DSSP file (Angstrom, degrees, kcal/mol; ACC not computed):
  #  RESIDUE AA STRUCTURE BP1 BP2  ACC     N-H-->O    O-->H-N    N-H-->O    O-->H-N    TCO  KAPPA ALPHA  PHI   PSI    X-CA   Y-CA   Z-CA
    1    1 A X     >        0   0    0      0, 0.0     4,-1.7     0, 0.0     5,-0.1   0.000 360.0 360.0 360.0 -34.5   -5.6  195.4  213.9
    2    2 A X  H  >  +     0   0    0      1,-0.2     4,-0.5     2,-0.2     7,-0.2   0.925 360.0  49.8 -60.3 -40.7   -7.0  196.8  210.7
    3    3 A X  H >4 S+     0   0    0      1,-0.2     3,-0.9     2,-0.2     4,-0.3   0.887 109.7  51.1 -65.2 -37.4   -6.5  193.4  209.0
    4    4 A X  H 34 S+     0   0    0      1,-0.2     3,-0.4     2,-0.1     4,-0.3   0.812 111.1  50.0 -65.4 -30.7   -8.3  191.6  211.9
    5    5 A X  H 3X S+     0   0    0     -4,-1.7     4,-2.6     1,-0.2     5,-0.3   0.443  78.6 101.9 -92.7  -3.8  -11.3  194.1  211.6
    6    6 A X  H <X S+     0   0    0     -3,-0.9     4,-2.5    -4,-0.5     5,-0.2   0.896  82.2  49.5 -48.7 -47.5  -11.7  193.8  207.8
    7    7 A X  H  > S+     0   0    0     -3,-0.4     4,-2.5    -4,-0.3    -1,-0.2   0.931 113.0  45.5 -59.7 -47.8  -14.8  191.5  208.2
    8    8 A X  H  > S+     0   0    0     -4,-0.3     4,-2.5     1,-0.2    -1,-0.2   0.886 113.7  49.9 -63.5 -37.8  -16.4  193.8  210.7
    9    9 A X  H  X S+     0   0    0     -4,-2.6     4,-2.3     2,-0.2    -2,-0.2   0.900 111.1  49.1 -65.6 -41.8  -15.7  196.9  208.4
   10   10 A X  H  X S+     0   0    0     -4,-2.5     4,-2.0    -5,-0.3    -2,-0.2   0.910 113.1  47.0 -67.8 -43.3  -17.1  195.2  205.4
   11   11 A X  H  X S+     0   0    0     -4,-2.5     4,-2.5    -5,-0.2     5,-0.2   0.892 111.2  52.7 -66.2 -37.1  -20.2  194.2  207.3
   12   12 A X  H  X S+     0   0    0     -4,-2.5     4,-2.6    -5,-0.2    -2,-0.2   0.924 108.1  49.3 -60.6 -44.5  -20.5  197.7  208.6
   13   13 A X  H  X S+     0   0    0     -4,-2.3     4,-1.1     2,-0.2    -1,-0.2   0.892 112.6  48.2 -65.1 -39.7  -20.3  199.3  205.2
   14   14 A X  H  X S+     0   0    0     -4,-2.0     4,-1.4     1,-0.2     3,-0.4   0.918 114.2  45.7 -66.5 -42.5  -23.0  196.9  203.9
   15   15 A X  H  X S+     0   0    0     -4,-2.5     4,-3.1     1,-0.2    -2,-0.2   0.856 105.8  62.0 -65.1 -37.6  -25.3  197.6  206.9
   16   16 A X  H  X S+     0   0    0     -4,-2.6     4,-2.1    -5,-0.2    -1,-0.2   0.821 101.8  50.4 -62.6 -31.9  -24.7  201.3  206.6
   17   17 A X  H  X S+     0   0    0     -4,-1.1     4,-2.5    -3,-0.4    -1,-0.2   0.912 111.5  48.4 -69.1 -44.9  -26.3  201.3  203.1
   18   18 A X  H  X S+     0   0    0     -4,-1.4     4,-2.2     1,-0.2     5,-0.2   0.952 112.9  48.4 -58.1 -48.9  -29.3  199.5  204.4
   19   19 A X  H  X S+     0   0    0     -4,-3.1     4,-2.9     1,-0.2     5,-0.2   0.914 111.1  49.5 -56.8 -47.9  -29.6  201.9  207.3
   20   20 A X  H  X S+     0   0    0     -4,-2.1     4,-2.3     1,-0.2    -1,-0.2   0.895 112.6  47.3 -63.1 -41.6  -29.3  204.9  205.1
   21   21 A X  H  X S+     0   0    0     -4,-2.5     4,-2.0     2,-0.2    -1,-0.2   0.910 114.0  45.7 -65.5 -43.3  -31.9  203.7  202.6
   22   22 A X  H  X S+     0   0    0     -4,-2.2     4,-2.5    -5,-0.2     5,-0.2   0.894 113.9  50.1 -71.4 -42.2  -34.5  202.7  205.3
   23   23 A X  H  X S+     0   0    0     -4,-2.9     4,-2.5    -5,-0.2    -2,-0.2   0.922 111.9  47.2 -67.2 -40.9  -33.9  206.1  207.2
   24   24 A X  H  X S+     0   0    0     -4,-2.3     4,-1.4    -5,-0.2    -1,-0.2   0.932 112.5  49.5 -59.7 -43.5  -34.4  208.1  204.0
   25   25 A X  H  <>S+     0   0    0     -4,-2.0     5,-2.4     1,-0.2     3,-0.4   0.937 115.1  44.2 -64.7 -46.5  -37.6  206.1  203.1
   26   26 A X  H ><5S+     0   0    0     -4,-2.5     3,-1.4     1,-0.2    -1,-0.2   0.854 110.6  55.0 -68.8 -37.1  -39.0  206.6  206.7
   27   27 A X  H 3<5S+     0   0    0     -4,-2.5    -1,-0.2     1,-0.3    -2,-0.2   0.760 107.9  50.0 -68.5 -23.4  -38.0  210.3  206.7
   28   28 A X  T 3<5S-     0   0    0     -4,-1.4    -1,-0.3    -3,-0.4    -2,-0.2   0.057 116.8-113.3-102.5  24.4  -39.9  210.9  203.5
   29   29 A X  T < 5 +     0   0    0     -3,-1.4     2,-0.3     1,-0.2    -3,-0.2   0.848  68.8 141.3  47.2  45.2  -43.1  209.2  204.8
   30   30 A X      < -     0   0    0     -5,-2.4     2,-0.2    -6,-0.1    -1,-0.2  -0.855  54.3-110.9-113.5 153.3  -42.9  206.3  202.4
   31   31 A X        -     0   0    0     -2,-0.3     2,-0.4    -3,-0.1     5,-0.1  -0.580  32.3-156.8 -81.1 145.2  -43.6  202.7  203.2
   32   32 A X    >   -     0   0    0      3,-0.3     3,-0.9    -2,-0.2   -10,-0.0  -0.970  26.1-150.1-127.9 138.3  -40.8  200.3  203.2
   33   33 A X  T 3  S+     0   0    0     -2,-0.4    -1,-0.1     1,-0.2     3,-0.1   0.716 102.3  65.4 -67.2 -19.9  -40.6  196.5  202.7
   34   34 A X  T 3  S-     0   0    0      1,-0.3     2,-0.3   -16,-0.1    -1,-0.2   0.572 111.9-115.0 -80.1 -11.0  -37.6  196.7  205.1
   35   35 A X    <   -     0   0    0     -3,-0.9    -3,-0.3     4,-0.1    -1,-0.3  -0.813  28.4 -79.0 116.9-155.2  -39.8  197.8  208.0
   36   36 A X  S  > S-     0   0    0     -2,-0.3     4,-2.3    -3,-0.1     3,-0.4  -0.315  70.8 -41.8-132.1-151.8  -40.2  200.8  210.2
   37   37 A X  H  > S+     0   0    0      1,-0.2     4,-2.4     2,-0.2     5,-0.2   0.841 130.0  56.4 -56.5 -38.4  -38.6  202.6  213.2
   38   38 A X  H  > S+     0   0    0      1,-0.2     4,-1.9     2,-0.2    -1,-0.2   0.908 109.6  45.2 -62.6 -43.7  -38.1  199.3  215.0
   39   39 A X  H  > S+     0   0    0     -3,-0.4     4,-2.2     2,-0.2    -1,-0.2   0.850 110.7  54.5 -66.5 -37.3  -36.1  197.9  212.1
   40   40 A X  H  X S+     0   0    0     -4,-2.3     4,-2.2     2,-0.2    -2,-0.2   0.917 108.9  47.7 -63.0 -43.6  -34.2  201.1  211.8
   41   41 A X  H  X S+     0   0    0     -4,-2.4     4,-2.0     1,-0.2    -2,-0.2   0.864 110.1  53.4 -63.8 -38.4  -33.2  200.9  215.5
   42   42 A X  H  X S+     0   0    0     -4,-1.9     4,-2.2     2,-0.2    -1,-0.2   0.883 109.1  48.3 -64.1 -41.0  -32.2  197.3  215.0
   43   43 A X  H  X S+     0   0    0     -4,-2.2     4,-2.5     1,-0.2    -2,-0.2   0.904 109.0  53.7 -66.8 -39.6  -29.9  198.2  212.1
   44   44 A X  H  X S+     0   0    0     -4,-2.2     4,-2.0     2,-0.2    -2,-0.2   0.899 109.0  49.4 -60.0 -40.2  -28.4  201.0  214.2
   45   45 A X  H  X S+     0   0    0     -4,-2.0     4,-2.2     1,-0.2    -1,-0.2   0.922 110.9  49.3 -64.5 -44.7  -27.6  198.5  216.9
   46   46 A X  H  X S+     0   0    0     -4,-2.2     4,-1.4     2,-0.2    -2,-0.2   0.856 107.0  54.2 -63.9 -33.9  -26.0  196.1  214.5
   47   47 A X  H  X S+     0   0    0     -4,-2.5     4,-1.0     1,-0.2     3,-0.4   0.938 109.9  48.9 -59.5 -49.1  -23.9  198.9  213.0
   48   48 A X  H >X S+     0   0    0     -4,-2.0     4,-1.8     1,-0.2     3,-0.6   0.858 104.6  59.2 -60.2 -39.7  -22.7  199.6  216.6
   49   49 A X  H 3X S+     0   0    0     -4,-2.2     4,-0.6     1,-0.2    -1,-0.2   0.852 104.2  50.6 -55.7 -39.9  -21.9  195.9  217.2
   50   50 A X  H 3< S+     0   0    0     -4,-1.4     4,-0.3    -3,-0.4    -1,-0.2   0.746 114.8  43.3 -77.1 -21.5  -19.5  195.9  214.3
   51   51 A X  H <X S+     0   0    0     -4,-1.0     4,-2.4    -3,-0.6     3,-0.4   0.677  94.0  81.2 -95.5 -19.8  -17.7  199.0  215.6
   52   52 A X  H  X S+     0   0    0     -4,-1.8     4,-2.9     1,-0.2     5,-0.2   0.897  86.7  54.6 -58.0 -42.8  -17.5  198.0  219.3
   53   53 A X  H  X S+     0   0    0     -4,-0.6     4,-0.6     2,-0.2    -1,-0.2   0.883 110.7  47.5 -57.4 -35.8  -14.5  195.8  219.0
   54   54 A X  H >4>S+     0   0    0     -3,-0.4     5,-2.0    -4,-0.3     3,-1.5   0.954 111.6  48.7 -64.1 -51.2  -12.6  198.6  217.5
   55   55 A X  H ><5S+     0   0    0     -4,-2.4     3,-2.1     1,-0.3    -2,-0.2   0.885 105.1  60.4 -58.1 -38.4  -13.7  201.1  220.0
   56   56 A X  H 3<5S+     0   0    0     -4,-2.9    -1,-0.3     1,-0.3    -2,-0.2   0.733 104.0  50.4 -64.2 -18.0  -12.7  198.6  222.8
   57   57 A X  T <<5S-     0   0    0     -3,-1.5    -1,-0.3    -4,-0.6    -2,-0.2   0.169 128.0 -97.2-102.9  16.7   -9.1  198.6  221.5
   58   58 A X  T < 5S+     0   0    0     -3,-2.1    14,-0.4     1,-0.3    -3,-0.2   0.450  72.5 149.7  89.2  -1.5   -9.0  202.4  221.5
   59   59 A X      < -     0   0    0     -5,-2.0     2,-0.5    -6,-0.2    -1,-0.3  -0.463  38.6-141.3 -68.7 135.2   -9.8  203.0  217.9
   60   60 A X  E     -A   70   0A   0     10,-3.2    10,-2.8    -2,-0.2     2,-0.7  -0.848   1.9-146.3-100.3 133.6  -11.6  206.3  217.3
   61   61 A X  E     +A   69   0A   0     -2,-0.5     8,-0.2     8,-0.2     3,-0.1  -0.877  23.9 170.3-101.0 112.9  -14.3  206.4  214.8
   62   62 A X  E     +     0   0A   0      6,-2.8     2,-0.3    -2,-0.7     7,-0.2   0.650  62.9  12.0-101.0 -17.5  -14.2  209.9  213.2
   63   63 A X  E   > -A   68   0A   0      5,-1.4     5,-2.2     1,-0.1    -1,-0.3  -0.988  47.0-161.2-157.5 154.0  -16.7  209.4  210.3
   64   64 A X  E   5S+A   67   0A   0     -2,-0.3     3,-0.5     3,-0.3     2,-0.3   0.686  79.3  59.1-109.8 -27.2  -19.2  207.0  209.2
   65   65 A X  T   5S+     0   0    0      1,-0.8    -1,-0.2     3,-0.0     2,-0.1  -0.773 125.4  18.1-146.1  94.6  -19.7  207.8  205.5
   66   66 A X  T   5S-     0   0    0     -2,-0.3    -1,-0.8    -3,-0.2     2,-0.3   0.582 112.0-121.7 -71.8 157.6  -16.9  207.4  204.4
   67   67 A X  E   5 -A   64   0A   0     -3,-0.5    19,-3.0    -2,-0.1     2,-0.5  -0.500  32.6-172.8 -70.3 126.2  -15.7  205.4  207.4
   68   68 A X  E   < -AB  63  85A   0     -5,-2.2    -6,-2.8    -2,-0.3    -5,-1.4  -0.983   2.0-174.6-128.0 121.2  -12.7  207.1  209.0
   69   69 A X  E     -AB  61  84A   0     15,-2.8    15,-2.8    -2,-0.5     2,-0.5  -0.921  10.9-160.0-121.7 136.8  -10.8  205.4  211.7
   70   70 A X  E     -AB  60  83A   0    -10,-2.8   -10,-3.2    -2,-0.4     2,-0.5  -0.978   6.6-158.9-117.5 127.9   -7.9  206.7  213.9
   71   71 A X  E     - B   0  82A   0     11,-3.3    11,-3.0    -2,-0.5   -12,-0.1  -0.931  22.7-121.8-110.2 117.9   -5.7  204.2  215.7
   72   72 A X  E     + B   0  81A   0     -2,-0.5     2,-0.3   -14,-0.4     9,-0.2  -0.261  48.9 148.2 -56.3 138.2   -3.7  205.6  218.7
   73   73 A X  E     - B   0  80A   0      7,-2.4     7,-2.7     2,-0.0     2,-0.4  -0.935  43.8-112.8-156.9 177.3    0.1  205.2  218.3
   74   74 A X  E     - B   0  79A   0     -2,-0.3     2,-0.4     5,-0.2     5,-0.2  -0.975  24.5-174.9-121.5 139.9    3.5  206.7  219.1
   75   75 A X  E >  S- B   0  78A   0      3,-2.6     3,-1.1    -2,-0.4    -2,-0.0  -0.964  74.8 -18.5-134.2 113.2    5.7  208.2  216.5
   76   76 A X  T 3  S-     0   0    0     -2,-0.4     3,-0.1     1,-0.3    -1,-0.1   0.890 129.4 -51.7  52.5  40.1    9.2  209.4  217.4
   77   77 A X  T 3  S+     0   0    0      1,-0.2     2,-0.4     0, 0.0    -1,-0.3   0.616 118.3 109.6  75.7  13.7    8.1  209.5  221.1
   78   78 A X  E <  S-B   75   0A   0     -3,-1.1    -3,-2.6    18,-0.0     2,-0.4  -0.952  74.5-109.9-122.7 139.2    5.0  211.6  220.4
   79   79 A X  E     +B   74   0A   0     -2,-0.4    18,-0.9    -5,-0.2     2,-0.3  -0.527  50.4 157.0 -67.7 126.7    1.4  210.5  220.5
   80   80 A X  E     -BC  73  96A   0     -7,-2.7    -7,-2.4    -2,-0.4     2,-0.4  -0.827  36.8-117.9-138.3 177.3   -0.2  210.4  217.1
   81   81 A X  E     -BC  72  95A   0     14,-2.2    14,-2.0    -2,-0.3     2,-0.5  -0.991  15.7-138.7-121.8 129.0   -3.1  208.7  215.3
   82   82 A X  E     -BC  71  94A   0    -11,-3.0   -11,-3.3    -2,-0.4     2,-0.5  -0.778  29.2-147.4 -82.3 131.3   -2.7  206.4  212.5
   83   83 A X  E     -BC  70  93A   0     10,-2.3    10,-0.6    -2,-0.5     2,-0.4  -0.866  20.2-179.5-115.3 125.5   -5.4  207.3  210.1
   84   84 A X  E     -B   69   0A   0    -15,-2.8   -15,-2.8    -2,-0.5     2,-0.4  -0.989   8.2-163.1-125.5 131.3   -7.4  205.0  207.7
   85   85 A X  E >   -B   68   0A   0     -2,-0.4     3,-2.2   -17,-0.2   -17,-0.2  -0.948  38.6 -91.3-114.3 135.6  -10.1  206.2  205.3
   86   86 A X  T 3  S+     0   0    0    -19,-3.0     3,-0.1    -2,-0.4    -1,-0.0  -0.081 113.6  31.5 -39.7 125.6  -12.6  203.8  203.7
   87   87 A X  T 3  S+     0   0    0      1,-0.4     2,-0.3     2,-0.0    -1,-0.3   0.208  86.0 122.7 104.7 -15.6  -11.3  202.6  200.4
   88   88 A X    <   -     0   0    0     -3,-2.2    -1,-0.4     1,-0.1     3,-0.0  -0.607  58.4-143.4 -80.5 140.1   -7.6  202.7  201.3
   89   89 A X  S    S+     0   0    0     -2,-0.3     2,-0.3    -3,-0.1    -1,-0.1   0.755  76.3   7.7 -74.4 -23.0   -5.9  199.4  200.9
   90   90 A X  S    S-     0   0    0    -88,-0.0     2,-1.1   -87,-0.0     3,-0.1  -0.928  83.5 -90.0-149.1 171.0   -3.7  199.8  204.0
   91   91 A X        +     0   0    0     -2,-0.3    -7,-0.1     1,-0.2   -89,-0.0  -0.772  62.8 142.3 -87.6 103.2   -3.0  201.9  207.0
   92   92 A X        +     0   0    0     -2,-1.1    15,-2.5    -9,-0.4     2,-0.3   0.204  43.4  74.7-131.0  14.5   -0.5  204.3  205.4
   93   93 A X  E     +CD  83 106A   0    -10,-0.6   -10,-2.3    13,-0.3     2,-0.3  -0.935  46.7 178.8-133.9 150.7   -1.3  207.7  207.0
   94   94 A X  E     -CD  82 105A   0     11,-2.7    11,-3.8    -2,-0.3     2,-0.3  -0.949   2.7-173.7-143.3 162.6   -0.7  209.4  210.4
   95   95 A X  E     -C   81   0A   0    -14,-2.0   -14,-2.2    -2,-0.3     9,-0.1  -0.971  36.8 -91.7-157.4 151.6   -1.5  212.8  211.9
   96   96 A X  E >>  -C   80   0A   0      7,-0.3     4,-1.5    -2,-0.3     3,-1.5  -0.297  40.8-120.0 -55.4 141.8   -0.7  214.7  215.2
   97   97 A X  T 34 S+     0   0    0    -18,-0.9    -1,-0.1     1,-0.3   -17,-0.1   0.882 112.1  49.0 -48.0 -45.3   -3.5  214.1  217.8
   98   98 A X  T 34 S+     0   0    0      1,-0.2    -1,-0.3     2,-0.1    -2,-0.1   0.572 109.5  50.1 -81.6  -7.6   -4.2  217.8  217.8
   99   99 A X  T X4 S-     0   0    0     -3,-1.5     3,-0.8     1,-0.1    -1,-0.2   0.736  83.3-165.2-101.8 -27.1   -4.4  218.4  214.1
  100  100 A X  G ><  -     0   0    0     -4,-1.5     3,-2.3     1,-0.2    -1,-0.1  -0.284  59.3 -26.1  70.5-162.8   -6.8  215.7  212.9
  101  101 A X  G >  S+     0   0    0      1,-0.3     3,-1.8     2,-0.2    -1,-0.2   0.737 129.6  70.2 -59.4 -24.4   -7.2  214.8  209.3
  102  102 A X  G <  S+     0   0    0     -3,-0.8    -1,-0.3     1,-0.3    -2,-0.2   0.703 101.0  47.8 -66.0 -17.4   -6.0  218.2  208.1
  103  103 A X  G <  S+     0   0    0     -3,-2.3    -7,-0.3    -7,-0.2    -1,-0.3   0.167  83.0 146.4-105.0  17.1   -2.5  217.3  209.4
  104  104 A X    <   +     0   0    0     -3,-1.8     2,-0.3    -9,-0.1    -9,-0.2  -0.301  21.8 178.1 -65.9 133.7   -2.5  213.9  207.7
  105  105 A X  E     -D   94   0A   0    -11,-3.8   -11,-2.7    -2,-0.0     2,-0.2  -0.957  33.1-101.4-132.6 151.1    0.9  212.7  206.4
  106  106 A X  E      D   93   0A   0     -2,-0.3   -13,-0.3   -13,-0.2   -14,-0.0  -0.505 360.0 360.0 -68.8 136.0    2.1  209.5  204.7
  107  107 A X              0   0    0    -15,-2.5    -1,-0.1    -2,-0.2   -14,-0.1   0.483 360.0 360.0 -61.9 360.0    3.9  207.0  206.9
């Protein structure tokens, strides 16, 4: 699923930078060639559009910057989450559901 989502993830990361820049500019009462509140809301909706397919498959979005995704799975008969952090080349970590990223272990 991570491989299938690569395009959406890359688009999300690019839009996230635009969103952060426009939000900062607007919060600091500066004019922006990128627009105003309406454009900020539109960027927010586009960000959500890229994450919706992942959520629809049960993926949990735990962080946006950096992007942190948890994929529900079973390991040795126990419910766990496979954990991917932005910048990692592959899905190579897991953690118990109740521990979160603090309990992260290599697969």
